[in-house]
KOLVEXTI-899364 format. One record per residue (C-alpha): x, y, z; residue number from 1. Coordinates in steps of 0.001 Angstrom, whole numbers, plus 500000, padded with zeros to 6 digits. Each point is the difference from the previous one (the first is absolute). Layout:
# residues N
REC       xx       yy       zz     n
REC        X        Y        Z   NUM
...
***
This chain:
# residues 268
REC       xx       yy       zz     n
REC   076770   443947   759225     1
REC   497725   498668   502718     2
REC   502141   496870   500275     3
REC   503136   502090   500479     4
REC   498364   502043   502784     5
REC   498725   496823   501637     6
REC   503454   498442   499862     7
REC   501507   503083   501617     8
REC   497381   499959   502751     9
REC   500608   496312   500671    10
REC   503747   500629   500092    11
REC   499588   502786   502567    12
REC   497665   497858   502104    13
REC   502472   497115   499847    14
REC   502849   502255   501096    15
REC   497973   501414   502894    16
REC   498951   496535   501189    17
REC   503587   498753   499724    18
REC   501257   502972   501997    19
REC   497389   499494   502731    20
REC   500815   496279   500179    21
REC   503723   500746   500280    22
REC   499458   502512   502810    23
REC   497754   497522   501815    24
REC   502643   497267   499698    25
REC   502803   502280   501202    26
REC   498271   501537   503020    27
REC   497199   497520   500752    28
REC   502237   497761   502089    29
REC   500962   502721   502464    30
REC   496497   501386   500605    31
REC   499200   497668   502968    32
REC   503118   501202   501803    33
REC   498934   503660   500041    34
REC   497293   499562   502679    35
REC   502284   497520   501792    36
REC   502778   502597   500118    37
REC   497651   502733   501231    38
REC   498555   497704   502661    39
REC   503445   499106   501364    40
REC   501005   503657   500115    41
REC   496765   500966   501715    42
REC   500029   497260   502638    43
REC   503787   499672   500331    44
REC   499414   496246   500062    45
REC   501480   497702   497351    46
REC   498948   496674   501528    47
REC   497198   499536   497482    48
REC   502424   500004   497079    49
REC   502666   497342   499564    50
REC   503300   501137   498519    51
REC   500320   496513   498472    52
REC   497491   501188   497392    53
REC   502592   502617   499052    54
REC   502693   497310   499871    55
REC   498014   497800   497624    56
REC   499064   502865   497693    57
REC   503533   501414   499958    58
REC   501453   496622   499019    59
REC   497294   499368   497397    60
REC   500369   503375   498308    61
REC   503802   500046   500045    62
REC   499998   496598   498303    63
REC   497399   501217   497508    64
REC   502217   502937   498996    65
REC   502959   497648   499523    66
REC   497779   497690   497947    67
REC   499465   502823   497497    68
REC   503700   499908   499064    69
REC   499496   496473   498719    70
REC   496408   500192   498768    71
REC   498292   503180   498852    72
REC   496600   500951   501420    73
REC   497841   503121   499943    74
REC   501516   503217   501394    75
REC   497002   500680   502327    76
REC   500772   496715   501771    77
REC   503571   501195   500523    78
REC   498787   503283   501487    79
REC   497542   498068   502154    80
REC   502914   498142   501593    81
REC   501991   503195   500531    82
REC   497039   501778   501627    83
REC   499283   496968   502195    84
REC   503631   499826   501212    85
REC   499928   503700   500924    86
REC   496672   499507   501796    87
REC   501268   497048   502014    88
REC   503099   501932   501070    89
REC   497786   502880   501142    90
REC   497845   497573   501983    91
REC   503089   498427   501574    92
REC   501320   503401   501008    93
REC   496738   500901   501695    94
REC   499571   496633   501746    95
REC   503568   500011   501292    96
REC   499686   503532   501385    97
REC   496679   499242   501691    98
REC   501271   496731   501463    99
REC   503112   501647   501445   100
REC   497933   502750   501626   101
REC   497675   497360   501455   102
REC   502912   497993   501408   103
REC   501565   503127   501482   104
REC   496736   501004   501680   105
REC   499649   496477   501401   106
REC   503496   500186   501457   107
REC   499255   503379   501540   108
REC   496919   498618   501733   109
REC   502075   497069   501265   110
REC   502609   502298   501555   111
REC   497699   502537   501638   112
REC   501258   498954   503423   113
REC   503646   500151   498924   114
REC   500380   503511   498702   115
REC   503782   499978   500173   116
REC   500321   496857   497916   117
REC   500730   500579   496352   118
REC   497249   498895   497637   119
REC   501315   497929   497121   120
REC   498158   498223   497219   121
REC   501825   496881   498759   122
REC   501433   500614   496548   123
REC   499389   497380   497340   124
REC   502268   500529   497002   125
REC   500123   498353   496599   126
REC   503808   499793   500135   127
REC   499771   497912   503189   128
REC   498676   497170   497800   129
REC   497803   498735   502809   130
REC   497250   497939   498349   131
REC   497796   500271   503075   132
REC   499671   503715   499192   133
REC   499662   499630   496247   134
REC   497694   502650   498535   135
REC   499391   501385   503476   136
REC   502817   502510   500201   137
REC   500176   503230   501940   138
REC   500681   502473   497219   139
REC   498756   500528   496484   140
REC   503566   500096   498675   141
REC   500373   496310   500923   142
REC   497091   499135   497713   143
REC   501624   502045   497246   144
REC   503263   498106   500480   145
REC   498182   496676   499736   146
REC   498059   501027   496879   147
REC   503173   501362   498404   148
REC   501948   496826   500804   149
REC   497255   497814   498522   150
REC   499758   502198   496900   151
REC   503759   499894   499393   152
REC   500147   496223   500497   153
REC   496963   499332   497787   154
REC   501332   502360   497327   155
REC   503382   498264   499987   156
REC   498461   496526   499712   157
REC   497660   501237   497244   158
REC   502943   501509   498116   159
REC   501864   496686   500120   160
REC   497024   497884   498909   161
REC   498227   502437   497689   162
REC   500721   497803   496970   163
REC   498222   497046   501602   164
REC   496388   499827   498816   165
REC   499128   497679   502884   166
REC   501349   502464   502574   167
REC   498236   502993   498455   168
REC   496645   498228   499801   169
REC   500404   498672   503554   170
REC   500869   503504   501220   171
REC   496837   501418   498471   172
REC   497843   497241   501430   173
REC   501523   500404   503471   174
REC   499380   503754   499905   175
REC   496293   499842   499156   176
REC   499328   496784   501948   177
REC   501315   501601   503192   178
REC   497525   502854   499626   179
REC   497211   497622   499000   180
REC   500309   498145   503310   181
REC   499214   503062   502110   182
REC   496327   498994   500255   183
REC   500577   496453   501266   184
REC   500724   500926   503661   185
REC   496555   501618   500239   186
REC   498478   496899   498409   187
REC   501723   497755   502530   188
REC   499108   502327   502877   189
REC   496305   499759   499100   190
REC   500262   496212   499763   191
REC   501603   499740   503434   192
REC   497371   502208   501623   193
REC   497150   498397   498047   194
REC   498745   503540   499677   195
REC   500511   503204   498033   196
REC   498934   502233   502866   197
REC   502193   503073   500255   198
REC   501051   499800   496356   199
REC   499025   502888   497749   200
REC   497883   498650   497143   201
REC   500379   503333   498210   202
REC   503759   499520   500097   203
REC   499707   496533   498442   204
REC   497693   501363   497304   205
REC   502618   502653   499280   206
REC   502658   497283   499742   207
REC   497808   498041   497597   208
REC   499181   502926   497737   209
REC   503614   501157   499967   210
REC   501444   496564   499300   211
REC   497402   499353   497293   212
REC   500814   503303   498306   213
REC   503723   499329   500294   214
REC   499705   496503   498525   215
REC   497909   501313   497116   216
REC   502643   502661   499381   217
REC   502694   497306   499903   218
REC   498041   498005   497431   219
REC   499145   502976   497785   220
REC   503554   501346   499960   221
REC   501440   496518   499401   222
REC   502170   500188   503114   223
REC   502335   497053   500701   224
REC   498224   496786   500944   225
REC   501129   500197   503630   226
REC   497986   503192   500523   227
REC   496585   498783   498901   228
REC   500381   496517   501513   229
REC   500715   501461   503437   230
REC   497318   502627   499404   231
REC   497472   497221   499473   232
REC   501298   498348   503178   233
REC   499398   503230   501924   234
REC   496445   500214   498654   235
REC   499362   496382   501028   236
REC   501224   500730   503536   237
REC   497785   503093   500193   238
REC   496907   498091   498863   239
REC   500814   497207   502455   240
REC   500032   502531   502839   241
REC   496646   501344   498795   242
REC   498700   496419   499975   243
REC   501171   499672   503610   244
REC   497872   503041   500859   245
REC   496950   498277   498496   246
REC   500784   496547   501436   247
REC   500699   501083   503575   248
REC   496914   502220   499959   249
REC   497923   496821   499786   250
REC   501154   499099   503529   251
REC   499729   502000   503229   252
REC   502891   502433   500200   253
REC   502138   499506   503068   254
REC   500688   503173   501989   255
REC   503672   499901   499067   256
REC   501822   503296   499920   257
REC   502467   499294   497225   258
REC   501343   502921   498078   259
REC   500636   500008   496322   260
REC   503311   498347   499206   261
REC   503022   502037   499051   262
REC   499053   499619   496376   263
REC   497071   502340   500501   264
REC   502375   502505   498459   265
REC   500681   497751   497067   266
REC   500932   501576   496663   267
REC   497229   500048   497427   268
***
């Protein structure tokens, strides 16, 4: 009787832990973007956040969803990608709106002496196919058009090559490897400056804990090999950045005002 009760208790505990882990996996990646979003709205300044972070994460998560058609993985990981795509689109919408208002205000200040002259902000459209303006368009709808075009193209190619094991495995690796490389620009930035001044150590610790948890989740749930290999790569990058903090602290810090790289909003 006692064994039966104990088994039931252990089962309930296991279910609760599994549920908490799933929720953490699904929503953990978007947590760093909440304060970033609020800060941009409060200051009406999006210069501290690069929209290329959104580009990388959109591509990575769209490819991850397509990878699931050829190779099954845990449902929480699927929802994680969906939530991340929605979050990146929200961030793009905000950044585009703020940037357009900033450009318009700049134009107004430039034409204060010419009140009769019409104030126009140059329009940069996705359908113009001007590579010099790629991912720097004037309206949010242009980003949606680009994401939709990429999704349709990637879906079509995946549909044609879904029977190819090599293509499916390569697709999965490309998806998670793209996301795994988000920490390397910060690593390179620190190396160039020979300093970690201006970089949030708390943020890096949050990266490390999140990536470690995520990699452990991949291993425990027996996720496809691509997931835990790139997870381990992310952890290695995080620990390398922490080593930079220790190494450069041994030398006098130069008074360099270098802000945290765009990957300061990196997904956990």
